[in-house]
N, C-alpha and C positions, 0 to 999 in steps of 0.2 A: 569457546571464544564468544565474546560479545559481538553483536552485529553493529552496523554503523549507527543506528538510532540509539542503541545502548551506550555507545562511546560518546555520542553527543550529550546524552543525559548525564553521564559521569562528568563531562567537562562543565556542564551547567551546574552540577552539584559543587564542583570545585570552585567555580566562580562565586556561588553563594557562600561557601566556606571562607573565601577570601574576604568577602564583604563582612561576614561575621567577625573575622579577625580584626579588620580595620575598625569596626564598631566597638569591639572590646578594648582595643588599644586606645581609641578616642575616649571611651568612658573611664578607663583607668587614668589617663592623663588629666581629664576633667576633674576627676575625684581628687587627684593629687594636687591640682591647682587651686582647690577650694581652701578658704581660710581655715575651716574646720573640716578637714577631710576625714573620711572613714577608712581607717587602715584595712578593716575587714572587706569593705566594698572594693577597694583598690586591688587587694590581693585576689579577690574573687574574679574580677575582670581580667587581671593579669594571668591567672591560672587558666581561665577560659580561652584567652588569647593563645597561650602556649599549647593547649590541647588541640585547638582548631588548627593552628599553624602546623603542628605535627601531622595531623590528618591530611592537610593540603599537601605537605611535602611527600607523604606516602603515596597519595593518589597521583600526584604529578610524576613521581618516579615510575609508577606503573604505566602511565601514559607514554612516558619517554621510552621505557623498555619496549613497549608495543611498537612505537614508531621506529625504533632501532631495528627491530625484527623485520618490519615491513620494508624499510629502506635498503636493507642488505639483501633482499630478495629471498630470504629464507621462507620456505613454505609454511603457511599457517592457515587456519580455517577462515573462510569467508573473504578471502582477498584474491583478487585477480591481478595484483600488482606484478608478480613475477612473470606471468605470461604476457602482460602488457609490455613489460620491459624487454622481454625477448623479442616480441613483435616489433617494437620500436627500433631495436638494434638491427633486426633483419632489414627493415625498411632503410635504415641508415646505410647499411652495407650495400644494398641494392643500388641506392642513389650514388654511392661512391663508385661502384663498378660501372654504372652508366656514364658517369663523368669521365672515367678513365677511357672507356670505349670511345666516347665522343672526342676526347683529346687525341687518341690514336688515329681515329678516322681523319681528323683535321690534319695531323702530321702526315698521314699517308697521302692525302689529297695535295698538300703543299709539296711533298716530295715528287709525286707524279707530275704536278704542274711544272716544277723546276726541271725535271728530266725531259719533259716534252719541249720546253723552251730551249734547252741546250741542244737537243737533237734538231730542232727547227732552225737554229742559228748556224748549223754546220751545213755547207752546200752539199747537195745531193744526199741529204739525210745521213751524212757521215761516211759516204762511200766514195772511193776514188774512181777515176774513169775506167780503171781496169776491173772494177767490181769488188775490190777488197776494201775493208773498212779502214778508216784512218786512226 
């Protein structure tokens, strides 16, 4: 598999091919717009445009296939994406568990506080004069 710098170089080459495509298309249109256009020159530019466009399409398809593999977490050479994704999800789960624990602690404290208030509101702590609870 190609490394990151090789991938960037391929993208740079694709960009240059796109520029070539546009230049060929412009030359073909300019030639056809002339009063005395050269059929041979227009066909040559059109042919070059189509060849380069086909190469761009092929190279872009290769890049898209690579990105599809990376984004689905399939293992492939030179990428730590899958392990980064696992780590990120573990951190997310940890934060989720912490938030649930904090919520449970808050509910526990609220429940204990309300229990303490209700016991405090009952005279003699909820006990009758004979020592039995009410």
